[in-house]
MIDOSE-1310 file (N, C-alpha, C; in nm, 2 decimals, decimal comma, always signed):
residues 113
miki	+14,49/+4,77/+38,28/+14,42/+4,92/+38,37/+14,28/+4,84/+38,34; +14,17/+4,85/+38,46/+14,05/+4,86/+38,49/+13,95/+4,94/+38,36; +13,88/+4,90/+38,30/+13,82/+5,01/+38,22/+13,65/+4,98/+38,24; +13,57/+5,10/+38,27/+13,45/+5,09/+38,26/+13,37/+5,13/+38,17
yhnp	+13,28/+5,09/+38,12/+13,17/+5,14/+37,98/+13,09/+5,21/+38,08; +13,04/+5,31/+38,04/+12,99/+5,37/+38,14/+12,89/+5,48/+38,07; +12,74/+5,47/+38,12/+12,63/+5,56/+38,11/+12,60/+5,64/+38,22; +12,63/+5,77/+38,23/+12,59/+5,82/+38,36/+12,46/+5,88/+38,38
rcgk	+12,37/+5,85/+38,30/+12,22/+5,85/+38,29/+12,13/+5,71/+38,35; +12,22/+5,61/+38,36/+12,18/+5,49/+38,39/+12,23/+5,44/+38,55; +12,11/+5,39/+38,66/+12,13/+5,38/+38,80/+12,21/+5,28/+38,79; +12,19/+5,19/+38,73/+12,31/+5,04/+38,73/+12,44/+5,08/+38,70
sreg	+12,50/+5,16/+38,61/+12,60/+5,22/+38,57/+12,68/+5,34/+38,67; +12,58/+5,36/+38,72/+12,66/+5,46/+38,83/+12,68/+5,37/+38,95; +12,60/+5,26/+38,98/+12,64/+5,16/+39,08/+12,75/+5,12/+39,07; +12,77/+5,10/+38,91/+12,91/+5,02/+38,91/+13,04/+5,10/+38,90
lqil	+13,00/+5,22/+38,91/+13,13/+5,30/+38,85/+13,17/+5,34/+39,03; +13,04/+5,35/+39,12/+13,07/+5,36/+39,29/+13,17/+5,25/+39,34; +13,12/+5,10/+39,27/+13,23/+4,98/+39,35/+13,38/+5,05/+39,29; +13,37/+5,10/+39,18/+13,53/+5,09/+39,14/+13,57/+5,18/+39,23
ensg	+13,49/+5,35/+39,22/+13,60/+5,42/+39,30/+13,63/+5,40/+39,43; +13,52/+5,28/+39,51/+13,56/+5,22/+39,64/+13,64/+5,12/+39,65; +13,65/+5,12/+39,56/+13,79/+4,98/+39,53/+13,93/+5,03/+39,55; +13,93/+5,15/+39,52/+14,05/+5,23/+39,54/+14,18/+5,19/+39,42
kdfe	+14,13/+5,10/+39,31/+14,22/+5,06/+39,19/+14,20/+5,20/+39,11; +14,31/+5,17/+39,02/+14,28/+5,31/+38,91/+14,18/+5,22/+38,80; +14,15/+5,30/+38,75/+14,06/+5,27/+38,61/+14,01/+5,37/+38,53; +13,94/+5,35/+38,39/+13,94/+5,44/+38,30/+13,81/+5,45/+38,29
vvky	+13,75/+5,55/+38,29/+13,57/+5,55/+38,25/+13,55/+5,60/+38,08; +13,49/+5,52/+38,04/+13,45/+5,50/+37,89/+13,34/+5,53/+37,91; +13,29/+5,66/+37,84/+13,15/+5,71/+37,84/+13,09/+5,65/+37,67; +13,06/+5,51/+37,66/+13,06/+5,46/+37,53/+12,95/+5,51/+37,44
fenv	+12,87/+5,61/+37,51/+12,77/+5,68/+37,43/+12,86/+5,78/+37,33; +12,96/+5,86/+37,39/+13,05/+5,93/+37,30/+13,18/+5,89/+37,24; +13,22/+5,78/+37,30/+13,32/+5,70/+37,29/+13,27/+5,55/+37,24; +13,21/+5,55/+37,11/+13,14/+5,39/+37,10/+13,28/+5,29/+37,09
psfe	+13,26/+5,21/+37,14/+13,36/+5,10/+37,11/+13,38/+5,05/+36,98; +13,48/+4,98/+36,92/+13,50/+4,96/+36,76/+13,42/+4,81/+36,79; +13,44/+4,79/+36,67/+13,36/+4,61/+36,62/+13,46/+4,52/+36,73; +13,60/+4,55/+36,69/+13,70/+4,44/+36,74/+13,69/+4,42/+36,91
eles	+13,68/+4,59/+36,93/+13,68/+4,57/+37,11/+13,55/+4,51/+37,18; +13,41/+4,54/+37,10/+13,31/+4,47/+37,13/+13,32/+4,33/+37,13; +13,37/+4,29/+37,01/+13,38/+4,15/+36,97/+13,49/+4,08/+37,08; +13,60/+4,14/+37,15/+13,66/+4,11/+37,22/+13,58/+4,07/+37,36
iiek	+13,52/+4,16/+37,40/+13,43/+4,15/+37,54/+13,33/+4,05/+37,53; +13,26/+4,08/+37,41/+13,15/+3,94/+37,43/+13,22/+3,79/+37,43; +13,36/+3,78/+37,37/+13,45/+3,64/+37,36/+13,48/+3,65/+37,51; +13,54/+3,73/+37,58/+13,58/+3,69/+37,71/+13,46/+3,67/+37,80
laik	+13,35/+3,76/+37,78/+13,22/+3,69/+37,85/+13,15/+3,57/+37,82; +13,21/+3,51/+37,70/+13,15/+3,40/+37,66/+13,02/+3,38/+37,66; +13,00/+3,46/+37,58/+12,84/+3,49/+37,55/+12,80/+3,50/+37,40; +12,68/+3,49/+37,33/+12,68/+3,53/+37,21/+12,63/+3,69/+37,21
pidl	+12,69/+3,76/+37,08/+12,64/+3,93/+37,10/+12,50/+3,94/+37,15; +12,37/+3,85/+37,11/+12,25/+3,92/+37,14/+12,24/+3,91/+37,27; +12,33/+3,82/+37,37/+12,33/+3,84/+37,52/+12,33/+3,97/+37,55; +12,42/+4,07/+37,50/+12,49/+4,19/+37,51/+12,38/+4,30/+37,49
vrqk	+12,26/+4,28/+37,42/+12,18/+4,37/+37,34/+12,05/+4,38/+37,45; +12,03/+4,48/+37,50/+11,91/+4,56/+37,55/+11,78/+4,58/+37,46; +11,73/+4,46/+37,48/+11,61/+4,38/+37,38/+11,50/+4,44/+37,44; +11,48/+4,54/+37,52/+11,36/+4,60/+37,55/+11,39/+4,72/+37,50
ekiw	+11,49/+4,81/+37,46/+11,51/+4,92/+37,40/+11,38/+4,95/+37,28; +11,35/+5,08/+37,27/+11,22/+5,10/+37,18/+11,32/+5,07/+37,05; +11,44/+5,14/+37,06/+11,50/+5,12/+36,91/+11,53/+4,96/+36,86; +11,54/+4,89/+36,96/+11,57/+4,76/+36,92/+11,41/+4,68/+36,85
ienf	+11,33/+4,69/+36,95/+11,20/+4,66/+36,93/+11,14/+4,72/+36,78; +11,15/+4,82/+36,73/+11,16/+4,89/+36,61/+11,19/+4,85/+36,54; +11,32/+4,82/+36,53/+11,42/+4,78/+36,42/+11,48/+4,65/+36,39; +11,50/+4,59/+36,50/+11,55/+4,46/+36,47/+11,49/+4,35/+36,56
kgkt	+11,39/+4,35/+36,64/+11,30/+4,25/+36,68/+11,25/+4,13/+36,63; +11,25/+4,04/+36,62/+11,21/+3,91/+36,54/+11,29/+3,90/+36,41; +11,40/+3,96/+36,35/+11,47/+3,94/+36,24/+11,58/+3,82/+36,26; +11,62/+3,79/+36,18/+11,72/+3,70/+36,19/+11,85/+3,77/+36,15
msdd	+11,93/+3,77/+36,23/+12,05/+3,83/+36,25/+12,20/+3,74/+36,27; +12,31/+3,79/+36,22/+12,43/+3,73/+36,23/+12,48/+3,78/+36,35; +12,59/+3,72/+36,40/+12,65/+3,75/+36,52/+12,71/+3,92/+36,49; +12,75/+3,91/+36,34/+12,84/+4,06/+36,33/+12,73/+4,16/+36,30
etis	+12,60/+4,10/+36,25/+12,51/+4,24/+36,26/+12,46/+4,27/+36,36; +12,44/+4,15/+36,49/+12,41/+4,23/+36,63/+12,52/+4,32/+36,68; +12,64/+4,28/+36,63/+12,73/+4,40/+36,70/+12,74/+4,50/+36,60; +12,71/+4,50/+36,51/+12,69/+4,64/+36,45/+12,62/+4,67/+36,48
amis	+12,49/+4,64/+36,49/+12,38/+4,70/+36,55/+12,39/+4,80/+36,67; +12,48/+4,71/+36,77/+12,50/+4,79/+36,92/+12,60/+4,90/+36,85; +12,67/+4,92/+36,77/+12,78/+5,01/+36,74/+12,70/+5,12/+36,67; +12,63/+5,10/+36,60/+12,55/+5,21/+36,56/+12,43/+5,28/+36,65
npil	+12,39/+5,21/+36,74/+12,31/+5,25/+36,84/+12,35/+5,20/+36,96; +12,45/+5,29/+37,03/+12,52/+5,21/+37,16/+12,42/+5,21/+37,28; +12,33/+5,27/+37,26/+12,16/+5,25/+37,37/+12,14/+5,10/+37,35; +12,19/+5,04/+37,25/+12,15/+4,89/+37,31/+12,24/+4,82/+37,37
ierp	+12,39/+4,84/+37,39/+12,47/+4,78/+37,51/+12,43/+4,78/+37,64; +12,41/+4,67/+37,68/+12,38/+4,65/+37,81/+12,53/+4,72/+37,93; +12,45/+4,76/+37,99/+12,56/+4,84/+38,12/+12,53/+4,81/+38,25; +12,65/+4,85/+38,28/+12,79/+4,87/+38,26/+12,85/+4,76/+38,24
ivvn	+12,97/+4,79/+38,16/+13,04/+4,64/+38,14/+13,19/+4,71/+38,19; +13,26/+4,62/+38,30/+13,39/+4,62/+38,35/+13,51/+4,55/+38,25; +13,60/+4,56/+38,25/+13,68/+4,48/+38,17/+13,85/+4,48/+38,29; +13,87/+4,42/+38,31/+13,99/+4,41/+38,40/+14,07/+4,32/+38,37
gnkv	+14,18/+4,30/+38,26/+14,25/+4,21/+38,16/+14,15/+4,12/+38,13; +14,18/+4,00/+38,12/+14,09/+3,89/+38,06/+13,97/+3,85/+38,11; +13,95/+3,94/+38,21/+13,82/+3,93/+38,31/+13,72/+4,07/+38,27; +13,59/+4,00/+38,28/+13,52/+4,09/+38,20/+13,37/+4,07/+38,28
aigr	+13,28/+4,18/+38,34/+13,18/+4,16/+38,41/+13,08/+4,27/+38,36; +12,94/+4,21/+38,33/+12,84/+4,32/+38,33/+12,77/+4,32/+38,47; +12,75/+4,44/+38,49/+12,71/+4,48/+38,64/+12,59/+4,49/+38,65; +12,51/+4,38/+38,60/+12,38/+4,36/+38,66/+12,35/+4,21/+38,73
ppqn	+12,34/+4,20/+38,83/+12,36/+4,29/+38,95/+12,53/+4,35/+38,95; +12,54/+4,48/+39,02/+12,65/+4,56/+39,02/+12,74/+4,45/+39,11; +12,71/+4,35/+39,17/+12,80/+4,28/+39,27/+12,89/+4,22/+39,15; +12,85/+4,18/+39,06/+12,93/+4,13/+38,94/+13,07/+4,21/+38,94
iaei	+13,09/+4,31/+38,94/+13,18/+4,39/+38,93/+13,29/+4,34/+39,03; +13,25/+4,37/+39,13/+13,33/+4,35/+39,26/+13,40/+4,18/+39,22; +13,34/+4,10/+39,17/+13,43/+3,96/+39,14/+13,50/+3,98/+39,07; +13,50/+4,06/+38,99/+13,67/+4,05/+38,90/+13,78/+4,17/+38,93
l	+13,72/+4,23/+39,04/+13,84/+4,30/+39,04/+13,99/+4,29/+39,18
């Protein structure tokens, strides 16, 4: 099942949701501010994207700048920071089996459907 980690207040996330709706495929919407992904879930997404955890962080968010910017953090600490502060997770994220895309730009999503 395709899954989108979605923030309804984010324009790019709404664009990603629209791409999925237009695809005609079944998918699950995870409003990740309400249902924060587990450590293992986020770690799996990062692994499938073949990126470092810091690459999934929204580093311009006020909470990142005030609490984490400039600190030396392990990958596990970075993932934990995203779980504790889900606003830091880049969005939207779409998972289709072993394929994962960050919807920035939103066209990335169409490539994994």
